[in-house]
N, C-alpha and C positions, 0 to 999 in steps of 0.2 A: 952328298946326295941331293941337296936342294936344287942343284943345277939340272938333275935328271928329270924333274917334274915338268918344267916347260918343254923339254924335248919330247916328252911322251904325249903331251896334249897336242891334238891336231887343230890347226887353225882352219875353220870351214872355208875361208877365202882361198886357201891354197888347194883345197880339195876339188874345186870346181873343174869340171871337165874330166875328172878321173873316173874310171869305171870301177865299180865296187861299192860295197855298202848296201844295206837293204833299202835305204831311202831311194837311191838312184835306180836300183832294180825295180822297185815298186813304181816309180814315176815312169820308167820306160814301159812297163807292163800296162799301166793305165792309159798311156798316150797311144798305144797301138790299138786298143779296143774301145769301142763306143758303148757296148753293152756286154754284160756278163755277170760273173760272180767272183768275189774276192773274199776269201775266208768265210765262204758260205753266205755272204750278204750280197744281194743283187745290186748292180749299179747300171745307170743309163745316163750317158753324158750327151746324148743327142738333144737338139733343141726341142723343147716340149711342144706338142700340138694339142689342139682342143680335143681331137678324137682320142689321143693317147691318154690325156688327163681324164676324160670321161670314162674310158674303158677301165681305168684303174680305180677311180673313186666311186663310180656308179655304173655297175655292169650287172644287170639282172641275170644274164646268161652264165656268169661265172660264179661257181659255188664256193670259191675261196673267200674267207674274210680278210686275210692278210695277203696283199698283192705287192709286187715290186713297185717302187716309186716311178712316177712318170718322168722325173728328172732328179738326178742325184744318186745318193748312195743310201740304201735302206729300204724300208717297207712303208706301204700306205694301207688304208682300210677301205674295203668295198662296202660302202654304206647301203647299197641295195640289198646285199646279202644279210647284213646286220638287221635291217628293218624286216626282212622276210623271216628271219629266225626269231625275232622278237614279236612276230605276228602283228606288226604295225600296219603292214600292207600285205595283200594276198600274194 
């Protein structure tokens, strides 16, 4: 039986270019989309702009405290709404 173990293990170098596996499906999914949600978490892989960063980190017109990040995967905080709710500013 010891000879069966090496045969059952897959060498990642031999798997390149093969379709299948959740990692390759995930990579193909992420490469097709620049923005969206994956597992409920927002992502944005576009190049960040000053306007987008400002709209996510300081946007008095948006009542959300947690907003999607301006670049990457995850969330950011809207500090304008936090200061409004803490009555730091009007």
